PyMOL Python script that loads the backbone (N, CA, C, O; Angstrom):
from pymol import cmd

cmd.read_pdbstr("""\
ATOM      1  N   UNK A   1     -28.324 151.431  87.336  1.00  0.00           N
ATOM      2  CA  UNK A   1     -29.726 151.269  87.859  1.00  0.00           C
ATOM      3  C   UNK A   1     -29.856 151.786  89.247  1.00  0.00           C
ATOM      4  O   UNK A   1     -28.919 151.717  90.042  1.00  0.00           O
ATOM      5  N   UNK A   2     -30.936 152.271  89.525  1.00  0.00           N
ATOM      6  CA  UNK A   2     -31.214 152.769  90.778  1.00  0.00           C
ATOM      7  C   UNK A   2     -32.036 151.835  91.683  1.00  0.00           C
ATOM      8  O   UNK A   2     -33.156 151.502  91.294  1.00  0.00           O
ATOM      9  N   UNK A   3     -31.605 151.426  92.762  1.00  0.00           N
ATOM     10  CA  UNK A   3     -32.207 150.385  93.680  1.00  0.00           C
ATOM     11  C   UNK A   3     -32.885 151.127  94.820  1.00  0.00           C
ATOM     12  O   UNK A   3     -32.224 151.728  95.667  1.00  0.00           O
ATOM     13  N   UNK A   4     -34.249 151.077  94.832  1.00  0.00           N
ATOM     14  CA  UNK A   4     -35.033 151.816  95.930  1.00  0.00           C
ATOM     15  C   UNK A   4     -35.607 150.728  96.790  1.00  0.00           C
ATOM     16  O   UNK A   4     -36.187 149.780  96.262  1.00  0.00           O
ATOM     17  N   UNK A   5     -35.472 150.820  98.086  1.00  0.00           N
ATOM     18  CA  UNK A   5     -36.116 149.892  98.983  1.00  0.00           C
ATOM     19  C   UNK A   5     -37.188 150.574  99.663  1.00  0.00           C
ATOM     20  O   UNK A   5     -37.161 151.777  99.919  1.00  0.00           O
ATOM     21  N   UNK A   6     -38.183 149.747  99.968  1.00  0.00           N
ATOM     22  CA  UNK A   6     -39.440 150.462 100.551  1.00  0.00           C
ATOM     23  C   UNK A   6     -39.461 149.948 101.956  1.00  0.00           C
ATOM     24  O   UNK A   6     -39.384 148.737 102.160  1.00  0.00           O
ATOM     25  N   UNK A   7     -39.559 150.784 102.904  1.00  0.00           N
ATOM     26  CA  UNK A   7     -39.757 150.355 104.325  1.00  0.00           C
ATOM     27  C   UNK A   7     -41.037 150.729 104.806  1.00  0.00           C
ATOM     28  O   UNK A   7     -41.564 151.784 104.454  1.00  0.00           O
ATOM     29  N   UNK A   8     -41.597 149.888 105.628  1.00  0.00           N
ATOM     30  CA  UNK A   8     -42.966 150.035 106.182  1.00  0.00           C
ATOM     31  C   UNK A   8     -42.864 150.726 107.490  1.00  0.00           C
ATOM     32  O   UNK A   8     -41.984 150.432 108.299  1.00  0.00           O
ATOM     33  N   UNK A   9     -43.692 151.575 107.690  1.00  0.00           N
ATOM     34  CA  UNK A   9     -43.726 152.225 109.009  1.00  0.00           C
ATOM     35  C   UNK A   9     -44.610 151.340 110.033  1.00  0.00           C
ATOM     36  O   UNK A   9     -45.321 150.429 109.610  1.00  0.00           O
ATOM     37  N   UNK A  10     -44.531 151.634 111.279  1.00  0.00           N
ATOM     38  CA  UNK A  10     -45.450 150.894 112.175  1.00  0.00           C
ATOM     39  C   UNK A  10     -46.864 151.137 111.942  1.00  0.00           C
ATOM     40  O   UNK A  10     -47.706 150.303 112.276  1.00  0.00           O
ATOM     41  N   UNK A  11     -47.192 152.329 111.338  1.00  0.00           N
ATOM     42  CA  UNK A  11     -48.635 152.650 111.013  1.00  0.00           C
ATOM     43  C   UNK A  11     -49.071 151.763 109.833  1.00  0.00           C
ATOM     44  O   UNK A  11     -50.213 151.309 109.766  1.00  0.00           O
ATOM     45  N   UNK A  12     -48.116 151.527 108.895  1.00  0.00           N
ATOM     46  CA  UNK A  12     -48.407 150.685 107.705  1.00  0.00           C
ATOM     47  C   UNK A  12     -48.683 149.199 108.247  1.00  0.00           C
ATOM     48  O   UNK A  12     -49.640 148.517 107.881  1.00  0.00           O
ATOM     49  N   UNK A  13     -47.780 148.824 109.102  1.00  0.00           N
ATOM     50  CA  UNK A  13     -47.942 147.482 109.558  1.00  0.00           C
ATOM     51  C   UNK A  13     -49.206 147.258 110.367  1.00  0.00           C
ATOM     52  O   UNK A  13     -49.800 146.181 110.313  1.00  0.00           O
ATOM     53  N   UNK A  14     -49.615 148.263 111.110  1.00  0.00           N
ATOM     54  CA  UNK A  14     -50.840 148.264 111.850  1.00  0.00           C
ATOM     55  C   UNK A  14     -51.971 148.198 110.891  1.00  0.00           C
ATOM     56  O   UNK A  14     -52.923 147.465 111.158  1.00  0.00           O
ATOM     57  N   UNK A  15     -51.956 148.911 109.778  1.00  0.00           N
ATOM     58  CA  UNK A  15     -53.037 148.885 108.806  1.00  0.00           C
ATOM     59  C   UNK A  15     -53.124 147.613 108.108  1.00  0.00           C
ATOM     60  O   UNK A  15     -54.217 147.128 107.814  1.00  0.00           O
ATOM     61  N   UNK A  16     -52.029 147.060 107.835  1.00  0.00           N
ATOM     62  CA  UNK A  16     -51.973 145.764 107.224  1.00  0.00           C
ATOM     63  C   UNK A  16     -52.502 144.670 108.164  1.00  0.00           C
ATOM     64  O   UNK A  16     -53.248 143.787 107.739  1.00  0.00           O
ATOM     65  N   UNK A  17     -52.129 144.735 109.378  1.00  0.00           N
ATOM     66  CA  UNK A  17     -52.655 143.798 110.466  1.00  0.00           C
ATOM     67  C   UNK A  17     -54.235 143.933 110.533  1.00  0.00           C
ATOM     68  O   UNK A  17     -54.980 142.954 110.566  1.00  0.00           O
ATOM     69  N   UNK A  18     -54.626 145.134 110.547  1.00  0.00           N
ATOM     70  CA  UNK A  18     -56.049 145.389 110.737  1.00  0.00           C
ATOM     71  C   UNK A  18     -56.784 144.820 109.487  1.00  0.00           C
ATOM     72  O   UNK A  18     -57.837 144.208 109.665  1.00  0.00           O
ATOM     73  N   UNK A  19     -56.300 144.983 108.273  1.00  0.00           N
ATOM     74  CA  UNK A  19     -56.899 144.506 107.084  1.00  0.00           C
ATOM     75  C   UNK A  19     -56.842 142.894 107.141  1.00  0.00           C
ATOM     76  O   UNK A  19     -57.851 142.267 106.819  1.00  0.00           O
ATOM     77  N   UNK A  20     -55.873 142.332 107.478  1.00  0.00           N
ATOM     78  CA  UNK A  20     -55.717 140.833 107.507  1.00  0.00           C
ATOM     79  C   UNK A  20     -56.808 140.384 108.621  1.00  0.00           C
ATOM     80  O   UNK A  20     -57.591 139.460 108.398  1.00  0.00           O
ATOM     81  N   UNK A  21     -56.797 141.019 109.687  1.00  0.00           N
ATOM     82  CA  UNK A  21     -57.719 140.527 110.724  1.00  0.00           C
ATOM     83  C   UNK A  21     -59.232 140.659 110.284  1.00  0.00           C
ATOM     84  O   UNK A  21     -60.100 139.841 110.586  1.00  0.00           O
ATOM     85  N   UNK A  22     -59.414 141.710 109.592  1.00  0.00           N
ATOM     86  CA  UNK A  22     -60.838 141.946 109.147  1.00  0.00           C
ATOM     87  C   UNK A  22     -61.185 140.987 108.091  1.00  0.00           C
ATOM     88  O   UNK A  22     -62.336 140.552 108.048  1.00  0.00           O
ATOM     89  N   UNK A  23     -60.241 140.586 107.171  1.00  0.00           N
ATOM     90  CA  UNK A  23     -60.557 139.607 106.169  1.00  0.00           C
ATOM     91  C   UNK A  23     -60.719 138.160 106.775  1.00  0.00           C
ATOM     92  O   UNK A  23     -61.527 137.358 106.308  1.00  0.00           O
ATOM     93  N   UNK A  24     -59.932 137.891 107.802  1.00  0.00           N
ATOM     94  CA  UNK A  24     -60.056 136.653 108.471  1.00  0.00           C
ATOM     95  C   UNK A  24     -61.394 136.511 109.295  1.00  0.00           C
ATOM     96  O   UNK A  24     -62.058 135.476 109.343  1.00  0.00           O
ATOM     97  N   UNK A  25     -61.676 137.606 109.889  1.00  0.00           N
ATOM     98  CA  UNK A  25     -63.029 137.668 110.579  1.00  0.00           C
ATOM     99  C   UNK A  25     -64.165 137.393 109.632  1.00  0.00           C
ATOM    100  O   UNK A  25     -65.062 136.595 109.902  1.00  0.00           O
ATOM    101  N   UNK A  26     -64.096 138.086 108.504  1.00  0.00           N
ATOM    102  CA  UNK A  26     -65.217 137.918 107.537  1.00  0.00           C
ATOM    103  C   UNK A  26     -65.319 136.520 107.016  1.00  0.00           C
ATOM    104  O   UNK A  26     -66.407 135.979 106.823  1.00  0.00           O
ATOM    105  N   UNK A  27     -64.140 135.930 106.787  1.00  0.00           N
ATOM    106  CA  UNK A  27     -64.122 134.561 106.292  1.00  0.00           C
ATOM    107  C   UNK A  27     -64.659 133.668 107.280  1.00  0.00           C
ATOM    108  O   UNK A  27     -65.467 132.805 106.937  1.00  0.00           O
ATOM    109  N   UNK A  28     -64.250 133.803 108.598  1.00  0.00           N
ATOM    110  CA  UNK A  28     -64.846 133.052 109.716  1.00  0.00           C
ATOM    111  C   UNK A  28     -66.332 133.164 109.808  1.00  0.00           C
ATOM    112  O   UNK A  28     -66.993 132.161 110.079  1.00  0.00           O
ATOM    113  N   UNK A  29     -66.879 134.285 109.607  1.00  0.00           N
ATOM    114  CA  UNK A  29     -68.332 134.538 109.678  1.00  0.00           C
ATOM    115  C   UNK A  29     -69.031 133.701 108.607  1.00  0.00           C
ATOM    116  O   UNK A  29     -70.061 133.066 108.832  1.00  0.00           O
ATOM    117  N   UNK A  30     -68.396 133.742 107.408  1.00  0.00           N
ATOM    118  CA  UNK A  30     -69.041 133.048 106.253  1.00  0.00           C
ATOM    119  C   UNK A  30     -69.104 131.558 106.590  1.00  0.00           C
ATOM    120  O   UNK A  30     -70.127 130.887 106.448  1.00  0.00           O
ATOM    121  N   UNK A  31     -67.790 131.025 107.105  1.00  0.00           N
ATOM    122  CA  UNK A  31     -67.813 129.658 107.287  1.00  0.00           C
ATOM    123  C   UNK A  31     -68.770 129.221 108.452  1.00  0.00           C
ATOM    124  O   UNK A  31     -69.431 128.187 108.354  1.00  0.00           O
ATOM    125  N   UNK A  32     -68.826 129.972 109.477  1.00  0.00           N
ATOM    126  CA  UNK A  32     -69.696 129.767 110.542  1.00  0.00           C
ATOM    127  C   UNK A  32     -71.226 129.636 110.069  1.00  0.00           C
ATOM    128  O   UNK A  32     -71.990 128.768 110.491  1.00  0.00           O
ATOM    129  N   UNK A  33     -71.559 130.618 109.136  1.00  0.00           N
ATOM    130  CA  UNK A  33     -72.879 130.601 108.577  1.00  0.00           C
ATOM    131  C   UNK A  33     -73.119 129.340 107.812  1.00  0.00           C
ATOM    132  O   UNK A  33     -74.218 128.789 107.865  1.00  0.00           O
ATOM    133  N   UNK A  34     -72.102 128.848 107.080  1.00  0.00           N
ATOM    134  CA  UNK A  34     -72.258 127.664 106.339  1.00  0.00           C
ATOM    135  C   UNK A  34     -72.492 126.426 107.177  1.00  0.00           C
ATOM    136  O   UNK A  34     -73.331 125.562 106.925  1.00  0.00           O
ATOM    137  N   UNK A  35     -71.603 126.439 108.268  1.00  0.00           N
ATOM    138  CA  UNK A  35     -71.804 125.379 109.107  1.00  0.00           C
ATOM    139  C   UNK A  35     -73.125 125.404 109.931  1.00  0.00           C
ATOM    140  O   UNK A  35     -73.676 124.346 110.233  1.00  0.00           O
ATOM    141  N   UNK A  36     -73.602 126.541 110.273  1.00  0.00           N
ATOM    142  CA  UNK A  36     -74.865 126.678 110.898  1.00  0.00           C
ATOM    143  C   UNK A  36     -76.016 126.090 110.063  1.00  0.00           C
ATOM    144  O   UNK A  36     -76.919 125.415 110.557  1.00  0.00           O
ATOM    145  N   UNK A  37     -75.912 126.408 108.726  1.00  0.00           N
ATOM    146  CA  UNK A  37     -76.961 125.942 107.778  1.00  0.00           C
ATOM    147  C   UNK A  37     -76.879 124.347 107.750  1.00  0.00           C
ATOM    148  O   UNK A  37     -77.891 123.648 107.796  1.00  0.00           O
ATOM    149  N   UNK A  38     -75.619 123.850 107.671  1.00  0.00           N
ATOM    150  CA  UNK A  38     -75.473 122.413 107.540  1.00  0.00           C
ATOM    151  C   UNK A  38     -75.958 121.772 108.881  1.00  0.00           C
ATOM    152  O   UNK A  38     -76.537 120.685 108.869  1.00  0.00           O
ATOM    153  N   UNK A  39     -75.722 122.439 110.008  1.00  0.00           N
ATOM    154  CA  UNK A  39     -76.251 121.850 111.304  1.00  0.00           C
ATOM    155  C   UNK A  39     -77.731 121.845 111.314  1.00  0.00           C
ATOM    156  O   UNK A  39     -78.321 120.883 111.806  1.00  0.00           O
ATOM    157  N   UNK A  40     -78.400 122.887 110.788  1.00  0.00           N
ATOM    158  CA  UNK A  40     -79.835 122.886 110.762  1.00  0.00           C
ATOM    159  C   UNK A  40     -80.284 121.773 109.907  1.00  0.00           C
ATOM    160  O   UNK A  40     -81.149 121.014 110.346  1.00  0.00           O
ATOM    161  N   UNK A  41     -79.786 121.598 108.732  1.00  0.00           N
ATOM    162  CA  UNK A  41     -80.209 120.484 107.808  1.00  0.00           C
ATOM    163  C   UNK A  41     -80.000 119.073 108.457  1.00  0.00           C
ATOM    164  O   UNK A  41     -80.860 118.196 108.378  1.00  0.00           O
ATOM    165  N   UNK A  42     -78.834 118.913 109.087  1.00  0.00           N
ATOM    166  CA  UNK A  42     -78.577 117.644 109.771  1.00  0.00           C
ATOM    167  C   UNK A  42     -79.555 117.401 110.918  1.00  0.00           C
ATOM    168  O   UNK A  42     -79.987 116.270 111.143  1.00  0.00           O
ATOM    169  N   UNK A  43     -79.918 118.508 111.670  1.00  0.00           N
ATOM    170  CA  UNK A  43     -80.864 118.340 112.783  1.00  0.00           C
ATOM    171  C   UNK A  43     -82.218 117.905 112.174  1.00  0.00           C
ATOM    172  O   UNK A  43     -82.888 117.030 112.722  1.00  0.00           O
ATOM    173  N   UNK A  44     -82.608 118.504 111.068  1.00  0.00           N
ATOM    174  CA  UNK A  44     -83.917 118.115 110.433  1.00  0.00           C
ATOM    175  C   UNK A  44     -83.856 116.663 110.056  1.00  0.00           C
ATOM    176  O   UNK A  44     -84.791 115.922 110.358  1.00  0.00           O
ATOM    177  N   UNK A  45     -82.858 116.244 109.446  1.00  0.00           N
ATOM    178  CA  UNK A  45     -82.682 114.790 109.097  1.00  0.00           C
ATOM    179  C   UNK A  45     -82.746 113.925 110.178  1.00  0.00           C
ATOM    180  O   UNK A  45     -83.488 112.944 110.132  1.00  0.00           O
ATOM    181  N   UNK A  46     -81.936 114.213 111.315  1.00  0.00           N
ATOM    182  CA  UNK A  46     -81.868 113.391 112.480  1.00  0.00           C
ATOM    183  C   UNK A  46     -83.231 113.380 113.159  1.00  0.00           C
ATOM    184  O   UNK A  46     -83.623 112.329 113.666  1.00  0.00           O
ATOM    185  N   UNK A  47     -83.946 114.431 113.200  1.00  0.00           N
ATOM    186  CA  UNK A  47     -85.318 114.540 113.759  1.00  0.00           C
ATOM    187  C   UNK A  47     -86.341 113.580 112.959  1.00  0.00           C
ATOM    188  O   UNK A  47     -87.185 112.891 113.532  1.00  0.00           O
ATOM    189  N   UNK A  48     -86.182 113.617 111.751  1.00  0.00           N
ATOM    190  CA  UNK A  48     -87.147 112.863 110.866  1.00  0.00           C
ATOM    191  C   UNK A  48     -86.697 111.374 111.086  1.00  0.00           C
ATOM    192  O   UNK A  48     -87.580 110.540 111.287  1.00  0.00           O
ATOM    193  N   UNK A  49     -85.418 110.998 111.062  1.00  0.00           N
ATOM    194  CA  UNK A  49     -85.043 109.563 111.198  1.00  0.00           C
ATOM    195  C   UNK A  49     -85.476 109.145 112.708  1.00  0.00           C
ATOM    196  O   UNK A  49     -85.945 108.027 112.920  1.00  0.00           O
ATOM    197  N   UNK A  50     -85.313 110.003 113.644  1.00  0.00           N
ATOM    198  CA  UNK A  50     -85.628 109.706 115.039  1.00  0.00           C
ATOM    199  C   UNK A  50     -87.126 109.412 115.155  1.00  0.00           C
ATOM    200  O   UNK A  50     -87.531 108.473 115.841  1.00  0.00           O
ATOM    201  N   UNK A  51     -87.899 110.181 114.513  1.00  0.00           N
ATOM    202  CA  UNK A  51     -89.345 110.066 114.551  1.00  0.00           C
ATOM    203  C   UNK A  51     -89.825 108.781 113.876  1.00  0.00           C
ATOM    204  O   UNK A  51     -90.749 108.118 114.347  1.00  0.00           O
ATOM    205  N   UNK A  52     -89.142 108.433 112.710  1.00  0.00           N
ATOM    206  CA  UNK A  52     -89.383 107.134 112.055  1.00  0.00           C
ATOM    207  C   UNK A  52     -89.025 105.960 112.953  1.00  0.00           C
ATOM    208  O   UNK A  52     -89.781 104.996 113.079  1.00  0.00           O
ATOM    209  N   UNK A  53     -87.845 106.063 113.579  1.00  0.00           N
ATOM    210  CA  UNK A  53     -87.393 104.998 114.523  1.00  0.00           C
ATOM    211  C   UNK A  53     -88.386 104.844 115.676  1.00  0.00           C
ATOM    212  O   UNK A  53     -88.632 103.709 116.086  1.00  0.00           O
ATOM    213  N   UNK A  54     -88.943 105.863 116.200  1.00  0.00           N
ATOM    214  CA  UNK A  54     -89.894 105.821 117.368  1.00  0.00           C
ATOM    215  C   UNK A  54     -91.130 105.075 116.873  1.00  0.00           C
ATOM    216  O   UNK A  54     -91.656 104.204 117.566  1.00  0.00           O
ATOM    217  N   UNK A  55     -91.597 105.425 115.657  1.00  0.00           N
ATOM    218  CA  UNK A  55     -92.741 104.759 115.121  1.00  0.00           C
ATOM    219  C   UNK A  55     -92.511 103.294 114.882  1.00  0.00           C
ATOM    220  O   UNK A  55     -93.389 102.471 115.143  1.00  0.00           O
ATOM    221  N   UNK A  56     -91.336 102.959 114.386  1.00  0.00           N
ATOM    222  CA  UNK A  56     -90.930 101.554 114.195  1.00  0.00           C
ATOM    223  C   UNK A  56     -90.869 100.818 115.487  1.00  0.00           C
ATOM    224  O   UNK A  56     -91.305  99.673 115.604  1.00  0.00           O
ATOM    225  N   UNK A  57     -90.314 101.499 116.468  1.00  0.00           N
ATOM    226  CA  UNK A  57     -90.192 100.804 117.841  1.00  0.00           C
ATOM    227  C   UNK A  57     -91.515 100.533 118.418  1.00  0.00           C
ATOM    228  O   UNK A  57     -91.741  99.478 119.010  1.00  0.00           O
ATOM    229  N   UNK A  58     -92.440 101.503 118.256  1.00  0.00           N
ATOM    230  CA  UNK A  58     -93.795 101.278 118.855  1.00  0.00           C
ATOM    231  C   UNK A  58     -94.516 100.121 118.120  1.00  0.00           C
ATOM    232  O   UNK A  58     -95.212  99.315 118.737  1.00  0.00           O
ATOM    233  N   UNK A  59     -94.326 100.068 116.768  1.00  0.00           N
ATOM    234  CA  UNK A  59     -94.903  99.071 115.985  1.00  0.00           C
ATOM    235  C   UNK A  59     -94.301  97.617 116.398  1.00  0.00           C
ATOM    236  O   UNK A  59     -95.036  96.636 116.504  1.00  0.00           O
ATOM    237  N   UNK A  60     -93.062  97.572 116.595  1.00  0.00           N
ATOM    238  CA  UNK A  60     -92.398  96.276 117.009  1.00  0.00           C
ATOM    239  C   UNK A  60     -92.976  95.952 118.357  1.00  0.00           C
ATOM    240  O   UNK A  60     -93.364  94.803 118.571  1.00  0.00           O
ATOM    241  N   UNK A  61     -93.064  96.888 119.290  1.00  0.00           N
ATOM    242  CA  UNK A  61     -93.545  96.577 120.661  1.00  0.00           C
ATOM    243  C   UNK A  61     -95.055  96.099 120.558  1.00  0.00           C
ATOM    244  O   UNK A  61     -95.453  95.149 121.232  1.00  0.00           O
ATOM    245  N   UNK A  62     -95.853  96.774 119.713  1.00  0.00           N
ATOM    246  CA  UNK A  62     -97.179  96.301 119.552  1.00  0.00           C
ATOM    247  C   UNK A  62     -97.300  94.923 119.019  1.00  0.00           C
ATOM    248  O   UNK A  62     -98.124  94.123 119.463  1.00  0.00           O
ATOM    249  N   UNK A  63     -96.455  94.652 118.043  1.00  0.00           N
ATOM    250  CA  UNK A  63     -96.492  93.233 117.437  1.00  0.00           C
ATOM    251  C   UNK A  63     -95.904  92.144 118.444  1.00  0.00           C
ATOM    252  O   UNK A  63     -96.351  90.997 118.461  1.00  0.00           O
ATOM    253  N   UNK A  64     -94.866  92.576 119.289  1.00  0.00           N
ATOM    254  CA  UNK A  64     -94.416  91.663 120.292  1.00  0.00           C
ATOM    255  C   UNK A  64     -95.513  91.340 121.158  1.00  0.00           C
ATOM    256  O   UNK A  64     -95.694  90.159 121.456  1.00  0.00           O
ATOM    257  N   UNK A  65     -96.300  92.275 121.619  1.00  0.00           N
ATOM    258  CA  UNK A  65     -97.406  92.166 122.592  1.00  0.00           C
ATOM    259  C   UNK A  65     -98.411  91.262 122.007  1.00  0.00           C
ATOM    260  O   UNK A  65     -98.918  90.346 122.654  1.00  0.00           O
ATOM    261  N   UNK A  66     -98.704  91.529 120.746  1.00  0.00           N
ATOM    262  CA  UNK A  66     -99.730  90.586 120.093  1.00  0.00           C
ATOM    263  C   UNK A  66     -99.343  89.107 120.049  1.00  0.00           C
ATOM    264  O   UNK A  66    -100.140  88.197 120.278  1.00  0.00           O
ATOM    265  N   UNK A  67     -98.058  88.941 119.736  1.00  0.00           N
ATOM    266  CA  UNK A  67     -97.503  87.594 119.688  1.00  0.00           C
ATOM    267  C   UNK A  67     -97.581  86.925 120.999  1.00  0.00           C
ATOM    268  O   UNK A  67     -97.995  85.769 121.096  1.00  0.00           O
ATOM    269  N   UNK A  68     -97.172  87.663 122.065  1.00  0.00           N
ATOM    270  CA  UNK A  68     -97.298  87.128 123.485  1.00  0.00           C
ATOM    271  C   UNK A  68     -98.676  86.809 123.763  1.00  0.00           C
ATOM    272  O   UNK A  68     -98.941  85.732 124.296  1.00  0.00           O
ATOM    273  N   UNK A  69     -99.619  87.664 123.447  1.00  0.00           N
ATOM    274  CA  UNK A  69    -101.011  87.332 123.710  1.00  0.00           C
ATOM    275  C   UNK A  69    -101.508  86.111 122.968  1.00  0.00           C
ATOM    276  O   UNK A  69    -102.257  85.315 123.535  1.00  0.00           O
ATOM    277  N   UNK A  70    -101.117  85.940 121.728  1.00  0.00           N
ATOM    278  CA  UNK A  70    -101.458  84.766 120.964  1.00  0.00           C
ATOM    279  C   UNK A  70    -100.837  83.432 121.662  1.00  0.00           C
ATOM    280  O   UNK A  70    -101.456  82.376 121.792  1.00  0.00           O
ATOM    281  N   UNK A  71     -99.590  83.657 122.059  1.00  0.00           N
ATOM    282  CA  UNK A  71     -98.935  82.469 122.603  1.00  0.00           C
ATOM    283  C   UNK A  71     -99.650  82.083 123.913  1.00  0.00           C
ATOM    284  O   UNK A  71     -99.773  80.890 124.189  1.00  0.00           O
ATOM    285  N   UNK A  72    -100.132  83.050 124.739  1.00  0.00           N
ATOM    286  CA  UNK A  72    -100.868  82.662 125.922  1.00  0.00           C
ATOM    287  C   UNK A  72    -102.157  82.017 125.602  1.00  0.00           C
ATOM    288  O   UNK A  72    -102.549  81.061 126.271  1.00  0.00           O
ATOM    289  N   UNK A  73    -102.883  82.528 124.539  1.00  0.00           N
ATOM    290  CA  UNK A  73    -104.105  81.871 124.193  1.00  0.00           C
ATOM    291  C   UNK A  73    -103.899  80.426 123.680  1.00  0.00           C
ATOM    292  O   UNK A  73    -104.700  79.536 123.966  1.00  0.00           O
ATOM    293  N   UNK A  74    -102.788  80.212 122.902  1.00  0.00           N
ATOM    294  CA  UNK A  74    -102.495  78.900 122.373  1.00  0.00           C
ATOM    295  C   UNK A  74    -102.234  77.968 123.551  1.00  0.00           C
ATOM    296  O   UNK A  74    -102.733  76.843 123.562  1.00  0.00           O
ATOM    297  N   UNK A  75    -101.451  78.416 124.557  1.00  0.00           N
ATOM    298  CA  UNK A  75    -101.169  77.551 125.682  1.00  0.00           C
ATOM    299  C   UNK A  75    -102.421  77.192 126.433  1.00  0.00           C
ATOM    300  O   UNK A  75    -102.575  76.036 126.827  1.00  0.00           O
ATOM    301  N   UNK A  76    -103.340  78.139 126.657  1.00  0.00           N
ATOM    302  CA  UNK A  76    -104.627  77.812 127.336  1.00  0.00           C
ATOM    303  C   UNK A  76    -105.433  76.839 126.611  1.00  0.00           C
ATOM    304  O   UNK A  76    -106.031  75.933 127.191  1.00  0.00           O
ATOM    305  N   UNK A  77    -105.459  77.035 125.198  1.00  0.00           N
ATOM    306  CA  UNK A  77    -106.204  76.039 124.369  1.00  0.00           C
ATOM    307  C   UNK A  77    -105.560  74.687 124.478  1.00  0.00           C
ATOM    308  O   UNK A  77    -106.284  73.701 124.621  1.00  0.00           O
ATOM    309  N   UNK A  78    -104.253  74.564 124.422  1.00  0.00           N
ATOM    310  CA  UNK A  78    -103.494  73.328 124.460  1.00  0.00           C
ATOM    311  C   UNK A  78    -103.868  72.643 125.869  1.00  0.00           C
ATOM    312  O   UNK A  78    -104.153  71.447 125.933  1.00  0.00           O
ATOM    313  N   UNK A  79    -103.845  73.462 126.957  1.00  0.00           N
ATOM    314  CA  UNK A  79    -104.215  72.844 128.274  1.00  0.00           C
ATOM    315  C   UNK A  79    -105.621  72.300 128.286  1.00  0.00           C
ATOM    316  O   UNK A  79    -105.832  71.183 128.758  1.00  0.00           O
ATOM    317  N   UNK A  80    -106.611  73.052 127.777  1.00  0.00           N
ATOM    318  CA  UNK A  80    -107.961  72.593 127.662  1.00  0.00           C
ATOM    319  C   UNK A  80    -108.037  71.278 126.826  1.00  0.00           C
ATOM    320  O   UNK A  80    -108.806  70.393 127.203  1.00  0.00           O
ATOM    321  N   UNK A  81    -107.316  71.119 125.768  1.00  0.00           N
ATOM    322  CA  UNK A  81    -107.390  70.032 125.047  1.00  0.00           C
ATOM    323  C   UNK A  81    -106.756  68.853 125.681  1.00  0.00           C
ATOM    324  O   UNK A  81    -107.225  67.734 125.474  1.00  0.00           O
ATOM    325  N   UNK A  82    -105.723  69.027 126.437  1.00  0.00           N
ATOM    326  CA  UNK A  82    -105.001  67.893 127.048  1.00  0.00           C
ATOM    327  C   UNK A  82    -105.659  67.428 128.234  1.00  0.00           C
ATOM    328  O   UNK A  82    -105.190  66.485 128.871  1.00  0.00           O
TER     329      UNK A  82
END
""", "prot")
cmd.dss("prot")
cmd.show_as("cartoon", "prot")
cmd.util.cbc("prot")
cmd.orient("prot")
């Protein structure tokens, strides 16, 4: 049997390195694009939730103010009666 070994030249190695680098760069760009899309979706969700929380906070503040006003009126009425 004839045993033949193949040796790579420095040009071959440089080509392989360039190919691997190119493939890794392309994969990185694809992953970055996916993450960017996910970030956009998460931002939309967080903005919606934040808006909802702001509305709820305003409603709670309004109700708290109404309760305080009612309590003041009740105290005035109690003082008049007493």
